[in-house]
Structures are given as structure tokens and as C-alpha cells.
C-alpha positions in Angstrom: -31.7 15.9 -59.1 -29.7 13.9 -57.6 -31.6 11.0 -55.4 -30.4 7.8 -53.2 -31.1 4.8 -54.7 -30.7 1.9 -52.4 -29.8 -0.5 -55.0 -26.9 0.8 -55.9 -25.6 -0.7 -53.1 -25.8 -3.8 -54.6 -25.0 -2.4 -58.0 -21.5 -1.0 -56.8 -21.2 -4.3 -54.4 -20.6 -6.3 -57.5 -19.1 -4.0 -60.2 -16.4 -4.9 -57.2 -16.8 -8.1 -57.7 -17.3 -8.5 -53.5 -20.2 -11.2 -52.5 -22.5 -10.1 -49.4 -20.1 -11.8 -47.0 -17.3 -10.1 -48.2 -19.0 -6.8 -47.7 -20.7 -8.3 -44.7 -16.4 -9.0 -43.2 -15.0 -5.3 -44.7 -18.1 -3.3 -43.0 -19.2 -4.9 -39.1 -22.8 -5.1 -40.6 -24.0 -8.5 -41.2 -24.8 -10.0 -44.0 -28.3 -10.8 -43.7 -28.6 -6.5 -42.9 -26.7 -6.2 -46.2 -29.3 -8.1 -47.7 -32.4 -6.6 -46.4 -30.6 -3.1 -47.7 -30.0 -4.9 -51.2 -33.1 -6.8 -51.5 -36.1 -5.6 -48.9 -35.3 -2.1 -49.6 -34.7 -1.5 -45.9 -34.5 2.0 -45.4 -32.7 2.2 -42.1 -29.3 2.4 -43.6 -28.1 5.9 -41.4 -25.5 8.3 -43.1 -22.7 6.6 -41.4 -23.4 3.4 -42.6 -23.5 4.8 -45.9 -19.9 5.6 -45.7 -19.6 2.9 -44.5 -20.3 0.5 -47.0 -19.1 3.5 -49.3 -15.2 3.5 -48.1 -15.6 -1.0 -48.0 -16.2 -0.7 -51.7 -14.2 2.1 -53.0 -16.7 4.6 -53.5 -18.0 8.2 -52.1 -21.2 8.1 -50.3 -22.4 10.4 -53.4 -22.1 7.4 -55.5 -25.0 5.9 -54.3 -27.2 9.2 -55.5 -28.6 9.1 -59.0 -30.1 11.7 -61.5 -33.6 11.2 -61.5 
């Protein structure tokens, strides 16, 4: 079964070589919000926000889900 893993945001961002600031510019999310998702486990991420992040990273929303 696959489950959403918020930690995938940082992993996928680093895989494509973007800083939080660069991802912020591509998504129009504040650097603080991205940091909160990555480091504080902020669960305020919506489906629409996930789609924006995925597109900015050149990934699919499904890439944020891992087998548990």
C-alpha cells in the first residue's frame, strides 16, 4: 500500500538540484512554507499545492507516495 510521505518534498527537490528559494520562485509558495513542509511536517499541503510542487519538480504527484 502506498502512503503520502511529506518527506518526499525535500528528497525530490534535492534530486533535481533546487534550493528552497529556487523552488519557491517556481511555485510562488514562500520559502518558509516549503521549509515548514520539509522540516516541520506541516500537513497543510493540499492536493492543488501538491500538483504545483510536482510540476515544478518535473515529477508526478504519485512520486510523493511510497510503498509502506
